[in-house]
PyMOL Python script that loads the backbone (N, CA, C, O; Angstrom):
from pymol import cmd

cmd.read_pdbstr("""\
ATOM      1  N   MET A   1      74.313  81.031-209.879  1.00  0.00           N
ATOM      2  CA  MET A   1      75.356  80.946-208.892  1.00  0.00           C
ATOM      3  C   MET A   1      75.852  79.508-208.851  1.00  0.00           C
ATOM      4  O   MET A   1      75.059  78.569-208.786  1.00  0.00           O
ATOM      5  N   ARG A   2      77.170  79.346-208.890  1.00  0.00           N
ATOM      6  CA  ARG A   2      77.730  77.996-208.848  1.00  0.00           C
ATOM      7  C   ARG A   2      78.160  77.651-207.432  1.00  0.00           C
ATOM      8  O   ARG A   2      78.443  78.537-206.625  1.00  0.00           O
ATOM      9  N   SER A   3      78.208  76.368-207.136  1.00  0.00           N
ATOM     10  CA  SER A   3      78.670  75.915-205.832  1.00  0.00           C
ATOM     11  C   SER A   3      80.190  75.921-205.800  1.00  0.00           C
ATOM     12  O   SER A   3      80.840  75.533-206.771  1.00  0.00           O
ATOM     13  N   LEU A   4      80.744  76.354-204.701  1.00  0.00           N
ATOM     14  CA  LEU A   4      82.184  76.321-204.515  1.00  0.00           C
ATOM     15  C   LEU A   4      82.547  75.068-203.743  1.00  0.00           C
ATOM     16  O   LEU A   4      81.755  74.589-202.930  1.00  0.00           O
ATOM     17  N   PRO A   5      83.747  74.525-203.989  1.00  0.00           N
ATOM     18  CA  PRO A   5      84.153  73.303-203.287  1.00  0.00           C
ATOM     19  C   PRO A   5      84.348  73.554-201.794  1.00  0.00           C
ATOM     20  O   PRO A   5      84.524  74.695-201.367  1.00  0.00           O
ATOM     21  N   PRO A   6      84.315  72.483-201.005  1.00  0.00           N
ATOM     22  CA  PRO A   6      84.534  72.638-199.554  1.00  0.00           C
ATOM     23  C   PRO A   6      85.967  73.084-199.263  1.00  0.00           C
ATOM     24  O   PRO A   6      86.840  73.007-200.127  1.00  0.00           O
ATOM     25  N   LEU A   7      86.191  73.542-198.055  1.00  0.00           N
ATOM     26  CA  LEU A   7      87.499  74.060-197.661  1.00  0.00           C
ATOM     27  C   LEU A   7      88.408  72.982-197.076  1.00  0.00           C
ATOM     28  O   LEU A   7      89.360  73.293-196.360  1.00  0.00           O
ATOM     29  N   THR A   8      88.119  71.725-197.375  1.00  0.00           N
ATOM     30  CA  THR A   8      88.953  70.616-196.917  1.00  0.00           C
ATOM     31  C   THR A   8      90.366  70.791-197.474  1.00  0.00           C
ATOM     32  O   THR A   8      90.538  71.008-198.673  1.00  0.00           O
ATOM     33  N   GLY A   9      91.357  70.699-196.621  1.00  0.00           N
ATOM     34  CA  GLY A   9      92.750  70.849-197.058  1.00  0.00           C
ATOM     35  C   GLY A   9      93.237  72.284-197.065  1.00  0.00           C
ATOM     36  O   GLY A   9      94.360  72.557-197.488  1.00  0.00           O
ATOM     37  N   ALA A  10      92.407  73.202-196.602  1.00  0.00           N
ATOM     38  CA  ALA A  10      92.799  74.619-196.574  1.00  0.00           C
ATOM     39  C   ALA A  10      93.965  74.822-195.605  1.00  0.00           C
ATOM     40  O   ALA A  10      93.985  74.264-194.508  1.00  0.00           O
ATOM     41  N   VAL A  11      94.918  75.619-196.027  1.00  0.00           N
ATOM     42  CA  VAL A  11      96.036  76.030-195.170  1.00  0.00           C
ATOM     43  C   VAL A  11      95.798  77.506-194.847  1.00  0.00           C
ATOM     44  O   VAL A  11      95.875  78.362-195.728  1.00  0.00           O
ATOM     45  N   TRP A  12      95.508  77.792-193.585  1.00  0.00           N
ATOM     46  CA  TRP A  12      95.100  79.122-193.157  1.00  0.00           C
ATOM     47  C   TRP A  12      96.296  79.956-192.710  1.00  0.00           C
ATOM     48  O   TRP A  12      97.219  79.444-192.077  1.00  0.00           O
ATOM     49  N   HIS A  13      96.271  81.252-193.046  1.00  0.00           N
ATOM     50  CA  HIS A  13      97.266  82.194-192.526  1.00  0.00           C
ATOM     51  C   HIS A  13      96.569  83.512-192.209  1.00  0.00           C
ATOM     52  O   HIS A  13      95.618  83.915-192.878  1.00  0.00           O
ATOM     53  N   LYS A  14      97.068  84.162-191.180  1.00  0.00           N
ATOM     54  CA  LYS A  14      96.461  85.418-190.729  1.00  0.00           C
ATOM     55  C   LYS A  14      96.758  86.528-191.718  1.00  0.00           C
ATOM     56  O   LYS A  14      97.877  86.640-192.219  1.00  0.00           O
ATOM     57  N   SER A  15      95.770  87.337-191.997  1.00  0.00           N
ATOM     58  CA  SER A  15      95.930  88.465-192.904  1.00  0.00           C
ATOM     59  C   SER A  15      96.993  89.416-192.391  1.00  0.00           C
ATOM     60  O   SER A  15      97.103  89.643-191.187  1.00  0.00           O
ATOM     61  N   SER A  16      97.769  89.967-193.297  1.00  0.00           N
ATOM     62  CA  SER A  16      98.810  90.925-192.914  1.00  0.00           C
ATOM     63  C   SER A  16      98.199  92.211-192.372  1.00  0.00           C
ATOM     64  O   SER A  16      98.897  93.003-191.738  1.00  0.00           O
ATOM     65  N   TYR A  17      96.912  92.432-192.608  1.00  0.00           N
ATOM     66  CA  TYR A  17      96.242  93.623-192.095  1.00  0.00           C
ATOM     67  C   TYR A  17      95.672  93.420-190.691  1.00  0.00           C
ATOM     68  O   TYR A  17      95.211  94.376-190.068  1.00  0.00           O
ATOM     69  N   SER A  18      95.698  92.192-190.194  1.00  0.00           N
ATOM     70  CA  SER A  18      95.214  91.918-188.839  1.00  0.00           C
ATOM     71  C   SER A  18      96.310  92.268-187.842  1.00  0.00           C
ATOM     72  O   SER A  18      97.482  91.959-188.057  1.00  0.00           O
ATOM     73  N   GLU A  19      95.920  92.910-186.762  1.00  0.00           N
ATOM     74  CA  GLU A  19      96.888  93.297-185.736  1.00  0.00           C
ATOM     75  C   GLU A  19      97.093  92.142-184.760  1.00  0.00           C
ATOM     76  O   GLU A  19      96.160  91.403-184.446  1.00  0.00           O
ATOM     77  N   ARG A  20      98.323  92.002-184.288  1.00  0.00           N
ATOM     78  CA  ARG A  20      98.591  90.970-183.276  1.00  0.00           C
ATOM     79  C   ARG A  20      97.837  91.310-182.000  1.00  0.00           C
ATOM     80  O   ARG A  20      97.854  92.453-181.541  1.00  0.00           O
ATOM     81  N   GLY A  21      97.180  90.318-181.438  1.00  0.00           N
ATOM     82  CA  GLY A  21      96.459  90.499-180.198  1.00  0.00           C
ATOM     83  C   GLY A  21      95.097  91.146-180.355  1.00  0.00           C
ATOM     84  O   GLY A  21      94.379  91.320-179.370  1.00  0.00           O
ATOM     85  N   ALA A  22      94.732  91.504-181.570  1.00  0.00           N
ATOM     86  CA  ALA A  22      93.430  92.141-181.791  1.00  0.00           C
ATOM     87  C   ALA A  22      92.328  91.089-181.790  1.00  0.00           C
ATOM     88  O   ALA A  22      92.577  89.917-182.069  1.00  0.00           O
ATOM     89  N   ASP A  23      91.109  91.515-181.474  1.00  0.00           N
ATOM     90  CA  ASP A  23      89.979  90.595-181.447  1.00  0.00           C
ATOM     91  C   ASP A  23      89.348  90.394-182.825  1.00  0.00           C
ATOM     92  O   ASP A  23      88.576  89.452-183.011  1.00  0.00           O
ATOM     93  N   ALA A  24      89.652  91.240-183.774  1.00  0.00           N
ATOM     94  CA  ALA A  24      89.057  91.162-185.110  1.00  0.00           C
ATOM     95  C   ALA A  24      90.133  90.807-186.129  1.00  0.00           C
ATOM     96  O   ALA A  24      90.687  91.684-186.792  1.00  0.00           O
ATOM     97  N   CYS A  25      90.418  89.527-186.247  1.00  0.00           N
ATOM     98  CA  CYS A  25      91.462  89.064-187.160  1.00  0.00           C
ATOM     99  C   CYS A  25      90.868  88.148-188.218  1.00  0.00           C
ATOM    100  O   CYS A  25      89.960  87.364-187.946  1.00  0.00           O
ATOM    101  N   VAL A  26      91.387  88.261-189.400  1.00  0.00           N
ATOM    102  CA  VAL A  26      90.921  87.456-190.518  1.00  0.00           C
ATOM    103  C   VAL A  26      92.013  86.474-190.921  1.00  0.00           C
ATOM    104  O   VAL A  26      93.187  86.838-190.998  1.00  0.00           O
ATOM    105  N   GLU A  27      91.624  85.234-191.176  1.00  0.00           N
ATOM    106  CA  GLU A  27      92.537  84.246-191.725  1.00  0.00           C
ATOM    107  C   GLU A  27      92.074  83.911-193.139  1.00  0.00           C
ATOM    108  O   GLU A  27      90.880  83.861-193.431  1.00  0.00           O
ATOM    109  N   VAL A  28      93.053  83.685-193.999  1.00  0.00           N
ATOM    110  CA  VAL A  28      92.779  83.418-195.404  1.00  0.00           C
ATOM    111  C   VAL A  28      93.463  82.117-195.804  1.00  0.00           C
ATOM    112  O   VAL A  28      94.584  81.838-195.379  1.00  0.00           O
ATOM    113  N   ALA A  29      92.786  81.334-196.617  1.00  0.00           N
ATOM    114  CA  ALA A  29      93.373  80.123-197.209  1.00  0.00           C
ATOM    115  C   ALA A  29      93.323  80.288-198.723  1.00  0.00           C
ATOM    116  O   ALA A  29      92.248  80.296-199.323  1.00  0.00           O
ATOM    117  N   ASP A  30      94.489  80.419-199.327  1.00  0.00           N
ATOM    118  CA  ASP A  30      94.527  80.624-200.776  1.00  0.00           C
ATOM    119  C   ASP A  30      95.273  79.502-201.497  1.00  0.00           C
ATOM    120  O   ASP A  30      95.775  79.687-202.606  1.00  0.00           O
ATOM    121  N   ASN A  31      95.338  78.345-200.855  1.00  0.00           N
ATOM    122  CA  ASN A  31      96.055  77.220-201.444  1.00  0.00           C
ATOM    123  C   ASN A  31      95.165  76.258-202.230  1.00  0.00           C
ATOM    124  O   ASN A  31      95.665  75.282-202.790  1.00  0.00           O
ATOM    125  N   LEU A  32      93.873  76.512-202.282  1.00  0.00           N
ATOM    126  CA  LEU A  32      92.962  75.620-202.976  1.00  0.00           C
ATOM    127  C   LEU A  32      92.657  76.145-204.383  1.00  0.00           C
ATOM    128  O   LEU A  32      92.485  77.351-204.566  1.00  0.00           O
ATOM    129  N   PRO A  33      92.589  75.262-205.367  1.00  0.00           N
ATOM    130  CA  PRO A  33      92.346  75.729-206.737  1.00  0.00           C
ATOM    131  C   PRO A  33      90.943  76.314-206.909  1.00  0.00           C
ATOM    132  O   PRO A  33      89.947  75.671-206.580  1.00  0.00           O
ATOM    133  N   GLY A  34      90.881  77.530-207.424  1.00  0.00           N
ATOM    134  CA  GLY A  34      89.610  78.155-207.742  1.00  0.00           C
ATOM    135  C   GLY A  34      88.810  78.680-206.580  1.00  0.00           C
ATOM    136  O   GLY A  34      87.631  78.998-206.741  1.00  0.00           O
ATOM    137  N   ILE A  35      89.420  78.784-205.401  1.00  0.00           N
ATOM    138  CA  ILE A  35      88.675  79.203-204.210  1.00  0.00           C
ATOM    139  C   ILE A  35      89.605  79.899-203.218  1.00  0.00           C
ATOM    140  O   ILE A  35      90.786  79.566-203.119  1.00  0.00           O
ATOM    141  N   VAL A  36      89.061  80.858-202.495  1.00  0.00           N
ATOM    142  CA  VAL A  36      89.771  81.494-201.385  1.00  0.00           C
ATOM    143  C   VAL A  36      88.868  81.369-200.167  1.00  0.00           C
ATOM    144  O   VAL A  36      87.706  81.773-200.206  1.00  0.00           O
ATOM    145  N   GLY A  37      89.400  80.811-199.089  1.00  0.00           N
ATOM    146  CA  GLY A  37      88.644  80.688-197.852  1.00  0.00           C
ATOM    147  C   GLY A  37      88.953  81.855-196.938  1.00  0.00           C
ATOM    148  O   GLY A  37      90.087  82.331-196.885  1.00  0.00           O
ATOM    149  N   VAL A  38      87.938  82.318-196.214  1.00  0.00           N
ATOM    150  CA  VAL A  38      88.089  83.441-195.281  1.00  0.00           C
ATOM    151  C   VAL A  38      87.354  83.071-194.000  1.00  0.00           C
ATOM    152  O   VAL A  38      86.206  82.626-194.038  1.00  0.00           O
ATOM    153  N   ARG A  39      88.032  83.261-192.849  1.00  0.00           N
ATOM    154  CA  ARG A  39      87.387  82.951-191.571  1.00  0.00           C
ATOM    155  C   ARG A  39      87.907  83.886-190.478  1.00  0.00           C
ATOM    156  O   ARG A  39      88.895  84.598-190.658  1.00  0.00           O
ATOM    157  N   ASP A  40      87.214  83.860-189.350  1.00  0.00           N
ATOM    158  CA  ASP A  40      87.577  84.631-188.171  1.00  0.00           C
ATOM    159  C   ASP A  40      88.619  83.838-187.391  1.00  0.00           C
ATOM    160  O   ASP A  40      88.349  82.708-186.986  1.00  0.00           O
ATOM    161  N   SER A  41      89.796  84.402-187.172  1.00  0.00           N
ATOM    162  CA  SER A  41      90.852  83.674-186.469  1.00  0.00           C
ATOM    163  C   SER A  41      90.515  83.431-185.001  1.00  0.00           C
ATOM    164  O   SER A  41      91.069  82.520-184.387  1.00  0.00           O
ATOM    165  N   VAL A  42      89.621  84.226-184.433  1.00  0.00           N
ATOM    166  CA  VAL A  42      89.221  84.043-183.042  1.00  0.00           C
ATOM    167  C   VAL A  42      88.317  82.814-182.905  1.00  0.00           C
ATOM    168  O   VAL A  42      88.252  82.210-181.833  1.00  0.00           O
ATOM    169  N   ASP A  43      87.626  82.443-183.977  1.00  0.00           N
ATOM    170  CA  ASP A  43      86.713  81.296-183.975  1.00  0.00           C
ATOM    171  C   ASP A  43      87.039  80.389-185.163  1.00  0.00           C
ATOM    172  O   ASP A  43      86.228  80.276-186.082  1.00  0.00           O
ATOM    173  N   PRO A  44      88.211  79.739-185.165  1.00  0.00           N
ATOM    174  CA  PRO A  44      88.629  78.958-186.324  1.00  0.00           C
ATOM    175  C   PRO A  44      87.744  77.750-186.642  1.00  0.00           C
ATOM    176  O   PRO A  44      87.813  77.220-187.751  1.00  0.00           O
ATOM    177  N   HIS A  45      86.927  77.312-185.704  1.00  0.00           N
ATOM    178  CA  HIS A  45      86.036  76.190-185.964  1.00  0.00           C
ATOM    179  C   HIS A  45      84.630  76.656-186.314  1.00  0.00           C
ATOM    180  O   HIS A  45      83.733  75.840-186.526  1.00  0.00           O
ATOM    181  N   GLY A  46      84.442  77.970-186.372  1.00  0.00           N
ATOM    182  CA  GLY A  46      83.155  78.539-186.743  1.00  0.00           C
ATOM    183  C   GLY A  46      82.995  78.581-188.250  1.00  0.00           C
ATOM    184  O   GLY A  46      83.745  77.930-188.976  1.00  0.00           O
ATOM    185  N   PRO A  47      82.033  79.335-188.718  1.00  0.00           N
ATOM    186  CA  PRO A  47      81.769  79.399-190.157  1.00  0.00           C
ATOM    187  C   PRO A  47      82.916  80.060-190.920  1.00  0.00           C
ATOM    188  O   PRO A  47      83.662  80.876-190.377  1.00  0.00           O
ATOM    189  N   ALA A  48      83.033  79.688-192.176  1.00  0.00           N
ATOM    190  CA  ALA A  48      84.030  80.278-193.071  1.00  0.00           C
ATOM    191  C   ALA A  48      83.350  80.610-194.387  1.00  0.00           C
ATOM    192  O   ALA A  48      82.371  79.974-194.777  1.00  0.00           O
ATOM    193  N   LEU A  49      83.874  81.599-195.051  1.00  0.00           N
ATOM    194  CA  LEU A  49      83.377  81.971-196.374  1.00  0.00           C
ATOM    195  C   LEU A  49      84.263  81.342-197.431  1.00  0.00           C
ATOM    196  O   LEU A  49      85.461  81.158-197.214  1.00  0.00           O
ATOM    197  N   ALA A  50      83.683  81.012-198.570  1.00  0.00           N
ATOM    198  CA  ALA A  50      84.431  80.532-199.726  1.00  0.00           C
ATOM    199  C   ALA A  50      84.072  81.447-200.891  1.00  0.00           C
ATOM    200  O   ALA A  50      82.908  81.535-201.283  1.00  0.00           O
ATOM    201  N   VAL A  51      85.064  82.119-201.436  1.00  0.00           N
ATOM    202  CA  VAL A  51      84.829  83.049-202.544  1.00  0.00           C
ATOM    203  C   VAL A  51      85.780  82.727-203.693  1.00  0.00           C
ATOM    204  O   VAL A  51      86.780  82.031-203.516  1.00  0.00           O
ATOM    205  N   THR A  52      85.454  83.237-204.851  1.00  0.00           N
ATOM    206  CA  THR A  52      86.341  83.038-205.993  1.00  0.00           C
ATOM    207  C   THR A  52      87.563  83.938-205.832  1.00  0.00           C
ATOM    208  O   THR A  52      87.489  84.964-205.156  1.00  0.00           O
ATOM    209  N   PRO A  53      88.679  83.568-206.440  1.00  0.00           N
ATOM    210  CA  PRO A  53      89.855  84.439-206.389  1.00  0.00           C
ATOM    211  C   PRO A  53      89.574  85.838-206.943  1.00  0.00           C
ATOM    212  O   PRO A  53      90.101  86.822-206.424  1.00  0.00           O
ATOM    213  N   ALA A  54      88.754  85.939-207.985  1.00  0.00           N
ATOM    214  CA  ALA A  54      88.421  87.250-208.554  1.00  0.00           C
ATOM    215  C   ALA A  54      87.658  88.112-207.546  1.00  0.00           C
ATOM    216  O   ALA A  54      87.917  89.310-207.431  1.00  0.00           O
ATOM    217  N   ALA A  55      86.726  87.509-206.824  1.00  0.00           N
ATOM    218  CA  ALA A  55      85.969  88.253-205.811  1.00  0.00           C
ATOM    219  C   ALA A  55      86.892  88.699-204.683  1.00  0.00           C
ATOM    220  O   ALA A  55      86.759  89.817-204.186  1.00  0.00           O
ATOM    221  N   TRP A  56      87.826  87.840-204.272  1.00  0.00           N
ATOM    222  CA  TRP A  56      88.761  88.182-203.204  1.00  0.00           C
ATOM    223  C   TRP A  56      89.675  89.335-203.638  1.00  0.00           C
ATOM    224  O   TRP A  56      89.901  90.271-202.871  1.00  0.00           O
ATOM    225  N   ARG A  57      90.198  89.264-204.867  1.00  0.00           N
ATOM    226  CA  ARG A  57      91.048  90.353-205.377  1.00  0.00           C
ATOM    227  C   ARG A  57      90.278  91.661-205.412  1.00  0.00           C
ATOM    228  O   ARG A  57      90.813  92.705-205.039  1.00  0.00           O
ATOM    229  N   SER A  58      89.029  91.616-205.857  1.00  0.00           N
ATOM    230  CA  SER A  58      88.207  92.819-205.916  1.00  0.00           C
ATOM    231  C   SER A  58      88.018  93.427-204.529  1.00  0.00           C
ATOM    232  O   SER A  58      88.174  94.635-204.354  1.00  0.00           O
ATOM    233  N   LEU A  59      87.686  92.597-203.549  1.00  0.00           N
ATOM    234  CA  LEU A  59      87.488  93.092-202.185  1.00  0.00           C
ATOM    235  C   LEU A  59      88.770  93.679-201.614  1.00  0.00           C
ATOM    236  O   LEU A  59      88.747  94.775-201.055  1.00  0.00           O
ATOM    237  N   THR A  60      89.890  92.971-201.745  1.00  0.00           N
ATOM    238  CA  THR A  60      91.140  93.480-201.167  1.00  0.00           C
ATOM    239  C   THR A  60      91.604  94.748-201.874  1.00  0.00           C
ATOM    240  O   THR A  60      92.188  95.624-201.235  1.00  0.00           O
ATOM    241  N   THR A  61      91.362  94.867-203.164  1.00  0.00           N
ATOM    242  CA  THR A  61      91.694  96.097-203.890  1.00  0.00           C
ATOM    243  C   THR A  61      90.870  97.262-203.355  1.00  0.00           C
ATOM    244  O   THR A  61      91.393  98.357-203.149  1.00  0.00           O
ATOM    245  N   GLN A  62      89.587  97.023-203.132  1.00  0.00           N
ATOM    246  CA  GLN A  62      88.721  98.065-202.586  1.00  0.00           C
ATOM    247  C   GLN A  62      89.141  98.479-201.183  1.00  0.00           C
ATOM    248  O   GLN A  62      89.141  99.667-200.858  1.00  0.00           O
ATOM    249  N   ILE A  63      89.494  97.515-200.360  1.00  0.00           N
ATOM    250  CA  ILE A  63      89.924  97.809-198.987  1.00  0.00           C
ATOM    251  C   ILE A  63      91.198  98.650-199.009  1.00  0.00           C
ATOM    252  O   ILE A  63      91.296  99.646-198.292  1.00  0.00           O
ATOM    253  N   LYS A  64      92.175  98.254-199.830  1.00  0.00           N
ATOM    254  CA  LYS A  64      93.424  99.003-199.922  1.00  0.00           C
ATOM    255  C   LYS A  64      93.203 100.415-200.425  1.00  0.00           C
ATOM    256  O   LYS A  64      93.953 101.324-200.069  1.00  0.00           O
ATOM    257  N   ALA A  65      92.188 100.612-201.245  1.00  0.00           N
ATOM    258  CA  ALA A  65      91.872 101.941-201.786  1.00  0.00           C
ATOM    259  C   ALA A  65      91.047 102.770-200.805  1.00  0.00           C
ATOM    260  O   ALA A  65      90.770 103.939-201.074  1.00  0.00           O
ATOM    261  N   GLY A  66      90.647 102.187-199.672  1.00  0.00           N
ATOM    262  CA  GLY A  66      89.895 102.915-198.664  1.00  0.00           C
ATOM    263  C   GLY A  66      88.401 102.972-198.938  1.00  0.00           C
ATOM    264  O   GLY A  66      87.702 103.819-198.382  1.00  0.00           O
ATOM    265  N   ALA A  67      87.907 102.085-199.784  1.00  0.00           N
ATOM    266  CA  ALA A  67      86.486 102.115-200.149  1.00  0.00           C
ATOM    267  C   ALA A  67      85.585 101.581-199.026  1.00  0.00           C
ATOM    268  O   ALA A  67      84.375 101.804-199.059  1.00  0.00           O
ATOM    269  N   HIS A  68      86.143 100.893-198.051  1.00  0.00           N
ATOM    270  CA  HIS A  68      85.352 100.331-196.951  1.00  0.00           C
ATOM    271  C   HIS A  68      85.919 100.802-195.624  1.00  0.00           C
ATOM    272  O   HIS A  68      87.132 100.783-195.415  1.00  0.00           O
ATOM    273  N   LYS A  69      85.046 101.219-194.741  1.00  0.00           N
ATOM    274  CA  LYS A  69      85.464 101.621-193.414  1.00  0.00           C
ATOM    275  C   LYS A  69      85.600 100.365-192.558  1.00  0.00           C
ATOM    276  O   LYS A  69      84.626  99.645-192.339  1.00  0.00           O
ATOM    277  N   LEU A  70      86.797 100.115-192.086  1.00  0.00           N
ATOM    278  CA  LEU A  70      87.043  98.901-191.304  1.00  0.00           C
ATOM    279  C   LEU A  70      87.258  99.225-189.842  1.00  0.00           C
ATOM    280  O   LEU A  70      87.479  98.322-189.035  1.00  0.00           O
TER     281      LEU A  70
END
""", "prot")
cmd.dss("prot")
cmd.show_as("cartoon", "prot")
cmd.util.cbc("prot")
cmd.orient("prot")
């Protein structure tokens, strides 16, 4: 397993699948080379995940296909 770079300089935007006013919203930062940041928009100063772009594409493809109950 390789280390991913820190999320310094991340530009966060709310996922298009998050509902306005909902308590369970995801923010994504995809402006960093080789990394996608994911965090809870309700707790923006809390923990964040850093994943590879390939892992993020795989997860979002699965979600769109209904493979995960959300």
